[in-house]
C-alpha positions, 0 to 999 in steps of 0.5 A: 499500499505504500507504493498506492497514488492518486493516479491509481485512483484516477485510473480505476475511476475512468475505468469504471465509468468507461467500463473499458481500459482503452477508453479510460486511457482516451479519458486521460490522455495516457497509454492503454498499457499505463492503465492497465498497468495502474489496474494490475497494481491496484488489484494487487494492492487491494487483493480483488479482481476489481473488474471482470470481463463480460463480452467486450465491456469491463463489469466491476466487483462489489468491492469496486462498487463499493470503492468508487463513491469513495474514490469519486469523493476523494477525487473531488476534495483533492481537485478542490483544494488544489484549484482553490489557490489558483486564480482561474483567468477565463481569458486564457483557459482551455478548460472544458465544460460539460453541461446536460441539456436536451436537444430543445434545450440546446436550441434555446440555450446554447446561442446566447451562451455561446454569444456571452462566454466567446469574448470573455473566454475564447479558449474555453470548450463546451461539451454537451451531453444528453444525459437520461434525467435519472442519471444526471445527479449522479453525473454532477455527483462525480464530476462527469457533468459540470452543470445541468440546465432545463425543466428537472424537477426530479433534481430539486432537493438533490443538489443545488440550483438557480432559477433562470426563467419561468416558461409556459406551453403553447401549441405549435402548429402549421402556419396554413393549418392556422390560418384555417382554424384561427385561435385553437379552441378546445373542440380543435384541440380534441379533434387536432392529431397530435405529436407526443415526445417522450423523451428520456433526456428532457424533464417536460411532462407538465403539460401531459400531466396537467391534461391527464388531470382535467381528463383531457385525452389526445389523438396521439398520432406520432410519438417522437423520442426527440424534438428536432424533427417537429418543425418540417413535421408540424408544417406539412399538415394539421398536426399539433405539439405542445412545446415551451414558447421559447422553443416554438419561437425557434421553430416558428423563425425556421419554419412554416409554423406559428404558436397558438395559446393553448385552450386550457389553463396550464400551470407555467414552469421553472427552468433551472440551473443545476449543479452539485455541492461537491464542486461548487468551491472549484472556482471555474466551476463558480465562473461558469455558473455565474455566466450561465445564470448572466447569459440565460436570465435574459431569455 
């Protein structure tokens, strides 16, 4: 155990998260033999295989499962301690930040965020991840995700968050269809064929839940796992989809679609910025969170 060093812990965490020595080596910018050697030292020091190959991935043993959260906490503490004395300089940084958001989140958030960040930190890199909602909190805790943005009510109380803005749902329809029907009445809504988007990367279930409480049953014609196909799809005919107003406005600028007010009273919802308290002492993360709030609260 005297030869047990921090590099071994970093290799262990990378192998655990990627389930691959090769992928772990790429993440750490090391050679594959170096990471394999580190794994061998870990196995010898801990008297446990730690990972067992199943088909093409490495599955952690029970001992590895128990070690992982402790090692992640230890690395976060060490990294925070090392970075605290150093001033983060956005003007010269080449750091990469990982942000979790859905595809519709990217449409709303990335353009103003890019415009705001680029003059301040020209060398900064943003890595956008689509992470299933139920995996986001673990990604934030492990440091795999620096921050998450969106309507993610299941994350409230499980970390830190800050309100960016409040949103509401509207109906999106083709322009010619809107000219035919005028306003969206209850009768038009119930008679219409709808598109439902059920994405594991989005927390948008509020409209569906409210409609269910009102006893409103829609005729679902198409069920999509993502939002990006909607503008062209809706513009072609008489389909209706319910969307946050800012996303709908973006689609209206791209295609022959228009927004109509929903015929039911739907509550507003919150779009928030989420992070984990384990990493909030990091100066770089503090700067990023502040800039995101400045850029997006204007929305």
